[in-house]
C-alpha positions as CSV (number, residue, x, y, z in Angstrom):
1,M,79.4,148.2,101.1
2,D,78.4,150.1,98.0
3,N,74.9,151.0,96.5
4,L,75.2,148.3,94.1
5,E,76.5,145.9,96.6
6,Q,73.3,146.3,98.6
7,K,70.8,146.1,95.9
8,I,72.6,142.6,94.9
9,L,72.4,141.5,98.7
10,S,68.8,142.5,98.6
11,H,67.7,140.8,95.7
12,I,69.6,137.3,96.6
13,V,68.2,137.7,100.5
14,N,64.1,138.1,99.4
15,G,64.9,135.1,97.2
16,N,64.9,136.7,93.8
17,A,68.0,135.1,92.4
18,S,68.5,131.6,91.0
19,L,70.8,129.1,92.5
20,K,73.2,130.0,89.8
21,Q,73.5,133.9,90.3
22,K,73.8,133.2,94.3
23,K,76.8,131.0,93.6
24,D,78.1,133.6,91.0
25,V,77.9,136.4,93.9
26,L,79.4,134.7,96.3
27,A,82.5,133.3,94.1
28,L,82.7,137.1,93.4
29,L,82.8,138.3,97.0
30,E,84.8,135.4,98.0
31,E,87.6,136.6,95.1
32,K,87.0,140.3,96.1
33,E,87.5,139.3,100.0
34,T,90.8,137.9,99.4
35,S,92.5,140.2,96.9
36,K,92.0,142.7,99.3
37,P,94.9,143.4,101.9
38,S,93.9,142.8,105.2
39,N,95.2,146.5,106.4
40,A,93.7,148.1,104.0
41,H,91.3,149.9,105.8
42,E,93.8,150.1,108.7
43,F,94.3,153.6,110.1
44,I,96.8,155.1,112.8
45,D,96.6,158.2,114.3
46,T,99.5,161.0,114.6
47,K,101.4,158.8,117.5
48,G,101.1,155.8,115.7
49,A,102.6,157.7,112.5
50,M,105.4,159.1,114.2
51,A,106.4,155.4,115.8
52,Q,106.3,154.2,112.2
53,L,108.0,157.0,110.7
54,G,111.2,156.0,113.5
55,G,110.0,158.1,116.1
56,L,109.6,161.8,114.2
57,S,109.0,164.8,116.1
58,R,105.5,166.1,115.5
59,T,106.9,169.4,113.4
60,K,108.8,166.9,111.2
61,L,105.3,165.2,110.9
62,W,103.7,168.3,109.9
63,F,106.3,169.4,107.5
64,L,106.1,165.9,105.9
65,R,102.2,166.4,105.7
66,R,102.7,169.5,104.3
67,N,105.0,168.2,101.5
68,G,102.3,165.3,100.6
69,L,102.3,162.7,103.0
70,P,98.8,161.5,102.6
71,T,96.3,162.0,105.4
72,Y,93.0,161.7,106.4
73,R,90.5,164.0,108.9
74,I,87.7,162.5,110.6
75,G,86.2,165.6,112.4
76,A,89.2,166.8,114.6
77,K,91.3,163.9,114.2
78,L,94.0,163.3,112.0
79,L,94.3,160.0,110.6
80,F,97.4,158.1,108.1
81,R,97.1,154.8,106.9
82,P,100.7,153.1,107.2
83,S,100.6,151.3,103.9
84,E,100.6,155.0,102.7
85,I,103.4,156.1,105.1
86,S,105.8,153.5,103.8
87,S,104.5,153.6,100.1
88,W,105.1,157.8,100.3
89,I,108.6,157.2,102.1
90,Q,109.6,155.0,99.7
91,E,108.8,157.4,96.6
92,H,110.2,160.3,98.4
93,Q,113.7,159.1,100.4
94,K,115.3,161.4,98.5
95,D,113.7,164.4,99.8
96,I,113.5,163.0,102.9
97,S,117.4,162.7,103.4
98,K,117.5,166.5,102.5
99,L,114.9,167.6,105.0
100,R,116.8,165.4,107.6
101,N,120.2,167.1,106.2
102,K,118.1,170.7,106.4
103,T,116.6,170.4,110.0
104,S,120.2,169.4,111.6
105,H,121.9,172.1,110.4
106,R,118.9,174.6,111.8
107,E,119.1,172.7,114.7
108,E,122.4,172.6,115.2
109,A,122.5,176.8,114.5
110,L,119.7,176.7,117.3
């Protein structure tokens, strides 16, 4: 809840709002809740991201991260949003195919 929402809520709770204002705020809050995806704030850890990416290795995950895969750091913990992983994968499908080919050639050389 941002600062403006806190002020509005305080105004309503303290009884300083009319019935119409209360109904308007309630309608806005309900609209905000229904328009927001249910997992908009869901995060997964590194293991979850590796699983979502089809069992990708930690090394390949770090490579994708260095190449723009969205991540969030909270303290020492690295987190990912599943929806952003899916979107990023769709946008970079060609690059990922190239990565798979390059890494498979490297692994064969070893």
